[in-house]
HTML snippet that shows the backbone in 3Dmol.js (N, CA, C, O; Angstrom):
<script src="https://3Dmol.org/build/3Dmol-min.js"></script>
<div id="view" style="width:600px;height:400px;position:relative"></div>
<script>
const pdb = `
ATOM      1  N   MET A   1      46.111  13.687 -33.897  1.00  0.00           N
ATOM      2  CA  MET A   1      45.157  14.033 -32.858  1.00  0.00           C
ATOM      3  C   MET A   1      43.773  14.217 -33.472  1.00  0.00           C
ATOM      4  O   MET A   1      43.623  14.919 -34.472  1.00  0.00           O
ATOM      5  N   ASP A   2      42.786  13.602 -32.887  1.00  0.00           N
ATOM      6  CA  ASP A   2      41.409  13.700 -33.359  1.00  0.00           C
ATOM      7  C   ASP A   2      40.757  14.904 -32.700  1.00  0.00           C
ATOM      8  O   ASP A   2      40.661  14.963 -31.474  1.00  0.00           O
ATOM      9  N   ASP A   3      40.302  15.878 -33.511  1.00  0.00           N
ATOM     10  CA  ASP A   3      39.707  17.097 -32.974  1.00  0.00           C
ATOM     11  C   ASP A   3      38.233  16.944 -32.624  1.00  0.00           C
ATOM     12  O   ASP A   3      37.648  17.855 -32.039  1.00  0.00           O
ATOM     13  N   LYS A   4      37.626  15.825 -32.963  1.00  0.00           N
ATOM     14  CA  LYS A   4      36.213  15.637 -32.696  1.00  0.00           C
ATOM     15  C   LYS A   4      36.020  15.019 -31.321  1.00  0.00           C
ATOM     16  O   LYS A   4      36.651  14.017 -30.984  1.00  0.00           O
ATOM     17  N   VAL A   5      35.146  15.623 -30.534  1.00  0.00           N
ATOM     18  CA  VAL A   5      34.840  15.106 -29.203  1.00  0.00           C
ATOM     19  C   VAL A   5      33.817  13.994 -29.363  1.00  0.00           C
ATOM     20  O   VAL A   5      32.742  14.200 -29.926  1.00  0.00           O
ATOM     21  N   THR A   6      34.160  12.818 -28.866  1.00  0.00           N
ATOM     22  CA  THR A   6      33.231  11.699 -28.967  1.00  0.00           C
ATOM     23  C   THR A   6      32.613  11.363 -27.629  1.00  0.00           C
ATOM     24  O   THR A   6      31.569  10.712 -27.569  1.00  0.00           O
ATOM     25  N   GLU A   7      33.252  11.804 -26.545  1.00  0.00           N
ATOM     26  CA  GLU A   7      32.687  11.603 -25.222  1.00  0.00           C
ATOM     27  C   GLU A   7      33.247  12.662 -24.273  1.00  0.00           C
ATOM     28  O   GLU A   7      34.319  13.221 -24.503  1.00  0.00           O
ATOM     29  N   ILE A   8      32.517  12.916 -23.234  1.00  0.00           N
ATOM     30  CA  ILE A   8      32.941  13.917 -22.254  1.00  0.00           C
ATOM     31  C   ILE A   8      33.905  13.257 -21.273  1.00  0.00           C
ATOM     32  O   ILE A   8      33.604  12.193 -20.731  1.00  0.00           O
ATOM     33  N   PRO A   9      35.054  13.875 -21.041  1.00  0.00           N
ATOM     34  CA  PRO A   9      36.008  13.301 -20.089  1.00  0.00           C
ATOM     35  C   PRO A   9      35.410  13.263 -18.684  1.00  0.00           C
ATOM     36  O   PRO A   9      34.733  14.200 -18.263  1.00  0.00           O
ATOM     37  N   THR A  10      35.662  12.186 -17.975  1.00  0.00           N
ATOM     38  CA  THR A  10      35.111  12.057 -16.628  1.00  0.00           C
ATOM     39  C   THR A  10      36.174  11.847 -15.571  1.00  0.00           C
ATOM     40  O   THR A  10      35.928  12.088 -14.389  1.00  0.00           O
ATOM     41  N   LYS A  11      37.346  11.404 -15.972  1.00  0.00           N
ATOM     42  CA  LYS A  11      38.419  11.169 -14.999  1.00  0.00           C
ATOM     43  C   LYS A  11      39.148  12.479 -14.751  1.00  0.00           C
ATOM     44  O   LYS A  11      39.287  13.293 -15.664  1.00  0.00           O
ATOM     45  N   PRO A  12      39.618  12.694 -13.519  1.00  0.00           N
ATOM     46  CA  PRO A  12      40.276  13.961 -13.191  1.00  0.00           C
ATOM     47  C   PRO A  12      41.415  14.334 -14.145  1.00  0.00           C
ATOM     48  O   PRO A  12      41.527  15.496 -14.535  1.00  0.00           O
ATOM     49  N   ASN A  13      42.248  13.389 -14.521  1.00  0.00           N
ATOM     50  CA  ASN A  13      43.367  13.723 -15.418  1.00  0.00           C
ATOM     51  C   ASN A  13      42.869  14.073 -16.822  1.00  0.00           C
ATOM     52  O   ASN A  13      43.465  14.914 -17.495  1.00  0.00           O
ATOM     53  N   GLU A  14      41.785  13.440 -17.268  1.00  0.00           N
ATOM     54  CA  GLU A  14      41.201  13.788 -18.566  1.00  0.00           C
ATOM     55  C   GLU A  14      40.578  15.183 -18.527  1.00  0.00           C
ATOM     56  O   GLU A  14      40.710  15.963 -19.471  1.00  0.00           O
ATOM     57  N   LEU A  15      39.903  15.480 -17.430  1.00  0.00           N
ATOM     58  CA  LEU A  15      39.308  16.810 -17.267  1.00  0.00           C
ATOM     59  C   LEU A  15      40.381  17.884 -17.243  1.00  0.00           C
ATOM     60  O   LEU A  15      40.221  18.941 -17.854  1.00  0.00           O
ATOM     61  N   ARG A  16      41.477  17.618 -16.536  1.00  0.00           N
ATOM     62  CA  ARG A  16      42.581  18.580 -16.455  1.00  0.00           C
ATOM     63  C   ARG A  16      43.159  18.829 -17.845  1.00  0.00           C
ATOM     64  O   ARG A  16      43.424  19.975 -18.211  1.00  0.00           O
ATOM     65  N   ALA A  17      43.355  17.766 -18.620  1.00  0.00           N
ATOM     66  CA  ALA A  17      43.898  17.911 -19.972  1.00  0.00           C
ATOM     67  C   ALA A  17      42.951  18.724 -20.851  1.00  0.00           C
ATOM     68  O   ALA A  17      43.395  19.575 -21.623  1.00  0.00           O
ATOM     69  N   ALA A  18      41.649  18.466 -20.738  1.00  0.00           N
ATOM     70  CA  ALA A  18      40.667  19.216 -21.522  1.00  0.00           C
ATOM     71  C   ALA A  18      40.679  20.691 -21.125  1.00  0.00           C
ATOM     72  O   ALA A  18      40.586  21.566 -21.985  1.00  0.00           O
ATOM     73  N   LEU A  19      40.792  20.965 -19.841  1.00  0.00           N
ATOM     74  CA  LEU A  19      40.842  22.345 -19.356  1.00  0.00           C
ATOM     75  C   LEU A  19      42.082  23.065 -19.880  1.00  0.00           C
ATOM     76  O   LEU A  19      41.999  24.220 -20.298  1.00  0.00           O
ATOM     77  N   GLU A  20      43.207  22.402 -19.858  1.00  0.00           N
ATOM     78  CA  GLU A  20      44.445  23.017 -20.360  1.00  0.00           C
ATOM     79  C   GLU A  20      44.339  23.314 -21.853  1.00  0.00           C
ATOM     80  O   GLU A  20      44.820  24.346 -22.322  1.00  0.00           O
ATOM     81  N   GLU A  21      43.713  22.416 -22.589  1.00  0.00           N
ATOM     82  CA  GLU A  21      43.505  22.638 -24.031  1.00  0.00           C
ATOM     83  C   GLU A  21      42.631  23.862 -24.253  1.00  0.00           C
ATOM     84  O   GLU A  21      42.911  24.672 -25.137  1.00  0.00           O
ATOM     85  N   MET A  22      41.582  24.003 -23.464  1.00  0.00           N
ATOM     86  CA  MET A  22      40.701  25.165 -23.578  1.00  0.00           C
ATOM     87  C   MET A  22      41.441  26.453 -23.226  1.00  0.00           C
ATOM     88  O   MET A  22      41.238  27.480 -23.874  1.00  0.00           O
ATOM     89  N   LYS A  23      42.289  26.408 -22.214  1.00  0.00           N
ATOM     90  CA  LYS A  23      43.063  27.594 -21.836  1.00  0.00           C
ATOM     91  C   LYS A  23      43.973  28.033 -22.970  1.00  0.00           C
ATOM     92  O   LYS A  23      44.117  29.229 -23.225  1.00  0.00           O
ATOM     93  N   ARG A  24      44.592  27.068 -23.658  1.00  0.00           N
ATOM     94  CA  ARG A  24      45.491  27.407 -24.762  1.00  0.00           C
ATOM     95  C   ARG A  24      44.735  28.039 -25.926  1.00  0.00           C
ATOM     96  O   ARG A  24      45.299  28.835 -26.677  1.00  0.00           O
ATOM     97  N   ALA A  25      43.470  27.689 -26.073  1.00  0.00           N
ATOM     98  CA  ALA A  25      42.678  28.197 -27.192  1.00  0.00           C
ATOM     99  C   ALA A  25      41.766  29.359 -26.791  1.00  0.00           C
ATOM    100  O   ALA A  25      40.936  29.790 -27.591  1.00  0.00           O
ATOM    101  N   GLU A  26      41.907  29.869 -25.572  1.00  0.00           N
ATOM    102  CA  GLU A  26      40.991  30.897 -25.073  1.00  0.00           C
ATOM    103  C   GLU A  26      40.926  32.124 -25.976  1.00  0.00           C
ATOM    104  O   GLU A  26      39.838  32.643 -26.225  1.00  0.00           O
ATOM    105  N   ASP A  27      42.062  32.592 -26.466  1.00  0.00           N
ATOM    106  CA  ASP A  27      42.045  33.780 -27.313  1.00  0.00           C
ATOM    107  C   ASP A  27      41.261  33.533 -28.605  1.00  0.00           C
ATOM    108  O   ASP A  27      40.603  34.439 -29.115  1.00  0.00           O
ATOM    109  N   VAL A  28      41.329  32.329 -29.122  1.00  0.00           N
ATOM    110  CA  VAL A  28      40.577  31.989 -30.326  1.00  0.00           C
ATOM    111  C   VAL A  28      39.078  31.961 -30.024  1.00  0.00           C
ATOM    112  O   VAL A  28      38.276  32.459 -30.813  1.00  0.00           O
ATOM    113  N   TYR A  29      38.697  31.378 -28.878  1.00  0.00           N
ATOM    114  CA  TYR A  29      37.294  31.346 -28.472  1.00  0.00           C
ATOM    115  C   TYR A  29      36.740  32.770 -28.336  1.00  0.00           C
ATOM    116  O   TYR A  29      35.629  33.053 -28.783  1.00  0.00           O
ATOM    117  N   LEU A  30      37.515  33.655 -27.720  1.00  0.00           N
ATOM    118  CA  LEU A  30      37.059  35.035 -27.525  1.00  0.00           C
ATOM    119  C   LEU A  30      36.931  35.777 -28.853  1.00  0.00           C
ATOM    120  O   LEU A  30      35.985  36.537 -29.056  1.00  0.00           O
ATOM    121  N   GLU A  31      37.876  35.557 -29.746  1.00  0.00           N
ATOM    122  CA  GLU A  31      37.806  36.185 -31.066  1.00  0.00           C
ATOM    123  C   GLU A  31      36.580  35.680 -31.830  1.00  0.00           C
ATOM    124  O   GLU A  31      35.891  36.458 -32.490  1.00  0.00           O
ATOM    125  N   MET A  32      36.316  34.390 -31.739  1.00  0.00           N
ATOM    126  CA  MET A  32      35.175  33.808 -32.424  1.00  0.00           C
ATOM    127  C   MET A  32      33.860  34.329 -31.839  1.00  0.00           C
ATOM    128  O   MET A  32      32.908  34.568 -32.582  1.00  0.00           O
ATOM    129  N   ALA A  33      33.800  34.506 -30.525  1.00  0.00           N
ATOM    130  CA  ALA A  33      32.593  35.039 -29.891  1.00  0.00           C
ATOM    131  C   ALA A  33      32.318  36.457 -30.371  1.00  0.00           C
ATOM    132  O   ALA A  33      31.171  36.810 -30.646  1.00  0.00           O
ATOM    133  N   GLY A  34      33.365  37.271 -30.472  1.00  0.00           N
ATOM    134  CA  GLY A  34      33.207  38.638 -30.968  1.00  0.00           C
ATOM    135  C   GLY A  34      32.729  38.667 -32.409  1.00  0.00           C
ATOM    136  O   GLY A  34      31.862  39.461 -32.771  1.00  0.00           O
ATOM    137  N   MET A  35      33.298  37.799 -33.223  1.00  0.00           N
ATOM    138  CA  MET A  35      32.900  37.745 -34.622  1.00  0.00           C
ATOM    139  C   MET A  35      31.451  37.280 -34.753  1.00  0.00           C
ATOM    140  O   MET A  35      30.696  37.824 -35.559  1.00  0.00           O
ATOM    141  N   THR A  36      31.065  36.292 -33.976  1.00  0.00           N
ATOM    142  CA  THR A  36      29.682  35.803 -33.992  1.00  0.00           C
ATOM    143  C   THR A  36      28.717  36.912 -33.607  1.00  0.00           C
ATOM    144  O   THR A  36      27.665  37.063 -34.227  1.00  0.00           O
ATOM    145  N   ALA A  37      29.067  37.685 -32.591  1.00  0.00           N
ATOM    146  CA  ALA A  37      28.212  38.796 -32.156  1.00  0.00           C
ATOM    147  C   ALA A  37      28.071  39.846 -33.260  1.00  0.00           C
ATOM    148  O   ALA A  37      26.977  40.358 -33.500  1.00  0.00           O
ATOM    149  N   ARG A  38      29.178  40.161 -33.929  1.00  0.00           N
ATOM    150  CA  ARG A  38      29.120  41.161 -35.010  1.00  0.00           C
ATOM    151  C   ARG A  38      28.257  40.667 -36.167  1.00  0.00           C
ATOM    152  O   ARG A  38      27.502  41.443 -36.753  1.00  0.00           O
ATOM    153  N   ILE A  39      28.363  39.385 -36.497  1.00  0.00           N
ATOM    154  CA  ILE A  39      27.563  38.821 -37.587  1.00  0.00           C
ATOM    155  C   ILE A  39      26.082  38.856 -37.224  1.00  0.00           C
ATOM    156  O   ILE A  39      25.246  39.238 -38.043  1.00  0.00           O
ATOM    157  N   ARG A  40      25.760  38.454 -35.986  1.00  0.00           N
ATOM    158  CA  ARG A  40      24.357  38.473 -35.555  1.00  0.00           C
ATOM    159  C   ARG A  40      23.800  39.898 -35.583  1.00  0.00           C
ATOM    160  O   ARG A  40      22.673  40.115 -36.027  1.00  0.00           O
ATOM    161  N   ARG A  41      24.585  40.864 -35.113  1.00  0.00           N
ATOM    162  CA  ARG A  41      24.122  42.258 -35.126  1.00  0.00           C
ATOM    163  C   ARG A  41      23.904  42.754 -36.559  1.00  0.00           C
ATOM    164  O   ARG A  41      22.931  43.456 -36.834  1.00  0.00           O
ATOM    165  N   THR A  42      24.797  42.392 -37.452  1.00  0.00           N
ATOM    166  CA  THR A  42      24.658  42.780 -38.852  1.00  0.00           C
ATOM    167  C   THR A  42      23.368  42.221 -39.439  1.00  0.00           C
ATOM    168  O   THR A  42      22.650  42.926 -40.148  1.00  0.00           O
ATOM    169  N   HIS A  43      23.072  40.954 -39.145  1.00  0.00           N
ATOM    170  CA  HIS A  43      21.819  40.355 -39.617  1.00  0.00           C
ATOM    171  C   HIS A  43      20.610  41.084 -39.012  1.00  0.00           C
ATOM    172  O   HIS A  43      19.652  41.401 -39.716  1.00  0.00           O
ATOM    173  N   TYR A  44      20.669  41.340 -37.714  1.00  0.00           N
ATOM    174  CA  TYR A  44      19.572  42.018 -37.023  1.00  0.00           C
ATOM    175  C   TYR A  44      19.282  43.372 -37.678  1.00  0.00           C
ATOM    176  O   TYR A  44      18.134  43.687 -37.993  1.00  0.00           O
ATOM    177  N   LEU A  45      20.322  44.156 -37.874  1.00  0.00           N
ATOM    178  CA  LEU A  45      20.150  45.478 -38.481  1.00  0.00           C
ATOM    179  C   LEU A  45      19.663  45.379 -39.925  1.00  0.00           C
ATOM    180  O   LEU A  45      18.873  46.211 -40.371  1.00  0.00           O
ATOM    181  N   ALA A  46      20.124  44.376 -40.651  1.00  0.00           N
ATOM    182  CA  ALA A  46      19.680  44.190 -42.037  1.00  0.00           C
ATOM    183  C   ALA A  46      18.196  43.842 -42.088  1.00  0.00           C
ATOM    184  O   ALA A  46      17.471  44.332 -42.953  1.00  0.00           O
ATOM    185  N   TYR A  47      17.742  42.995 -41.159  1.00  0.00           N
ATOM    186  CA  TYR A  47      16.311  42.676 -41.110  1.00  0.00           C
ATOM    187  C   TYR A  47      15.478  43.940 -40.871  1.00  0.00           C
ATOM    188  O   TYR A  47      14.459  44.151 -41.528  1.00  0.00           O
ATOM    189  N   ILE A  48      15.913  44.767 -39.936  1.00  0.00           N
ATOM    190  CA  ILE A  48      15.197  46.008 -39.642  1.00  0.00           C
ATOM    191  C   ILE A  48      15.201  46.921 -40.864  1.00  0.00           C
ATOM    192  O   ILE A  48      14.184  47.527 -41.198  1.00  0.00           O
ATOM    193  N   GLU A  49      16.344  47.014 -41.524  1.00  0.00           N
ATOM    194  CA  GLU A  49      16.444  47.855 -42.720  1.00  0.00           C
ATOM    195  C   GLU A  49      15.513  47.356 -43.832  1.00  0.00           C
ATOM    196  O   GLU A  49      15.025  48.147 -44.640  1.00  0.00           O
ATOM    197  N   GLU A  50      15.274  46.058 -43.868  1.00  0.00           N
ATOM    198  CA  GLU A  50      14.386  45.467 -44.877  1.00  0.00           C
ATOM    199  C   GLU A  50      12.912  45.578 -44.504  1.00  0.00           C
ATOM    200  O   GLU A  50      12.041  45.157 -45.266  1.00  0.00           O
ATOM    201  N   GLY A  51      12.630  46.152 -43.319  1.00  0.00           N
ATOM    202  CA  GLY A  51      11.241  46.409 -42.961  1.00  0.00           C
ATOM    203  C   GLY A  51      10.667  45.550 -41.855  1.00  0.00           C
ATOM    204  O   GLY A  51       9.509  45.724 -41.474  1.00  0.00           O
ATOM    205  N   PHE A  52      11.457  44.623 -41.332  1.00  0.00           N
ATOM    206  CA  PHE A  52      10.970  43.827 -40.207  1.00  0.00           C
ATOM    207  C   PHE A  52      10.953  44.694 -38.948  1.00  0.00           C
ATOM    208  O   PHE A  52      11.748  45.625 -38.818  1.00  0.00           O
ATOM    209  N   THR A  53      10.047  44.385 -38.029  1.00  0.00           N
ATOM    210  CA  THR A  53      10.063  45.089 -36.744  1.00  0.00           C
ATOM    211  C   THR A  53      11.256  44.598 -35.933  1.00  0.00           C
ATOM    212  O   THR A  53      11.867  43.582 -36.264  1.00  0.00           O
ATOM    213  N   LYS A  54      11.582  45.323 -34.875  1.00  0.00           N
ATOM    214  CA  LYS A  54      12.678  44.890 -34.005  1.00  0.00           C
ATOM    215  C   LYS A  54      12.397  43.516 -33.417  1.00  0.00           C
ATOM    216  O   LYS A  54      13.296  42.683 -33.303  1.00  0.00           O
ATOM    217  N   GLU A  55      11.156  43.289 -33.050  1.00  0.00           N
ATOM    218  CA  GLU A  55      10.774  42.004 -32.463  1.00  0.00           C
ATOM    219  C   GLU A  55      10.913  40.876 -33.483  1.00  0.00           C
ATOM    220  O   GLU A  55      11.421  39.803 -33.159  1.00  0.00           O
ATOM    221  N   GLU A  56      10.460  41.118 -34.714  1.00  0.00           N
ATOM    222  CA  GLU A  56      10.587  40.114 -35.770  1.00  0.00           C
ATOM    223  C   GLU A  56      12.053  39.827 -36.081  1.00  0.00           C
ATOM    224  O   GLU A  56      12.447  38.674 -36.259  1.00  0.00           O
ATOM    225  N   ALA A  57      12.852  40.886 -36.143  1.00  0.00           N
ATOM    226  CA  ALA A  57      14.286  40.723 -36.417  1.00  0.00           C
ATOM    227  C   ALA A  57      14.950  39.891 -35.329  1.00  0.00           C
ATOM    228  O   ALA A  57      15.791  39.037 -35.611  1.00  0.00           O
ATOM    229  N   LEU A  58      14.568  40.145 -34.097  1.00  0.00           N
ATOM    230  CA  LEU A  58      15.136  39.391 -32.985  1.00  0.00           C
ATOM    231  C   LEU A  58      14.779  37.908 -33.083  1.00  0.00           C
ATOM    232  O   LEU A  58      15.630  37.044 -32.871  1.00  0.00           O
ATOM    233  N   VAL A  59      13.538  37.624 -33.400  1.00  0.00           N
ATOM    234  CA  VAL A  59      13.105  36.225 -33.543  1.00  0.00           C
ATOM    235  C   VAL A  59      13.876  35.551 -34.676  1.00  0.00           C
ATOM    236  O   VAL A  59      14.335  34.418 -34.531  1.00  0.00           O
ATOM    237  N   LEU A  60      14.016  36.245 -35.794  1.00  0.00           N
ATOM    238  CA  LEU A  60      14.763  35.679 -36.916  1.00  0.00           C
ATOM    239  C   LEU A  60      16.215  35.406 -36.533  1.00  0.00           C
ATOM    240  O   LEU A  60      16.773  34.378 -36.918  1.00  0.00           O
ATOM    241  N   CYS A  61      16.826  36.309 -35.784  1.00  0.00           N
ATOM    242  CA  CYS A  61      18.211  36.121 -35.358  1.00  0.00           C
ATOM    243  C   CYS A  61      18.351  34.976 -34.359  1.00  0.00           C
ATOM    244  O   CYS A  61      19.366  34.280 -34.348  1.00  0.00           O
ATOM    245  N   GLN A  62      17.341  34.782 -33.526  1.00  0.00           N
ATOM    246  CA  GLN A  62      17.393  33.690 -32.556  1.00  0.00           C
ATOM    247  C   GLN A  62      17.343  32.340 -33.256  1.00  0.00           C
ATOM    248  O   GLN A  62      17.891  31.357 -32.755  1.00  0.00           O
ATOM    249  N   LYS A  63      16.693  32.290 -34.403  1.00  0.00           N
ATOM    250  CA  LYS A  63      16.575  31.039 -35.155  1.00  0.00           C
ATOM    251  C   LYS A  63      17.812  30.758 -35.992  1.00  0.00           C
ATOM    252  O   LYS A  63      17.992  29.648 -36.494  1.00  0.00           O
ATOM    253  N   MET A  64      18.666  31.769 -36.141  1.00  0.00           N
ATOM    254  CA  MET A  64      19.843  31.666 -36.975  1.00  0.00           C
ATOM    255  C   MET A  64      20.926  30.829 -36.303  1.00  0.00           C
ATOM    256  O   MET A  64      21.176  30.972 -35.107  1.00  0.00           O
ATOM    257  N   THR A  65      21.561  29.966 -37.069  1.00  0.00           N
ATOM    258  CA  THR A  65      22.697  29.207 -36.545  1.00  0.00           C
ATOM    259  C   THR A  65      23.956  29.631 -37.265  1.00  0.00           C
ATOM    260  O   THR A  65      23.945  29.914 -38.463  1.00  0.00           O
ATOM    261  N   LEU A  66      25.031  29.671 -36.523  1.00  0.00           N
ATOM    262  CA  LEU A  66      26.329  30.041 -37.126  1.00  0.00           C
ATOM    263  C   LEU A  66      27.306  28.919 -36.956  1.00  0.00           C
ATOM    264  O   LEU A  66      28.452  29.027 -37.392  1.00  0.00           O
TER     265      LEU A  66
END
`;
const viewer = $3Dmol.createViewer("view");
viewer.addModel(pdb, "pdb");
viewer.setStyle({}, {cartoon: {color: "spectrum"}});
viewer.zoomTo();
viewer.render();
</script>
């Protein structure tokens, strides 16, 4: 099975299959979202601790990719 999405499904049966796959992985998506939020918050707080203003820290975090 190829895990890379090369095109968006457009037929109803393809959409249904994609939806079912997402449902099976929902707990993983939620865990990953929580981890991403914790990492972003850690970076934000570290920027502030290093002397950046809250506004500067926020801008730096917005530019960050995970």
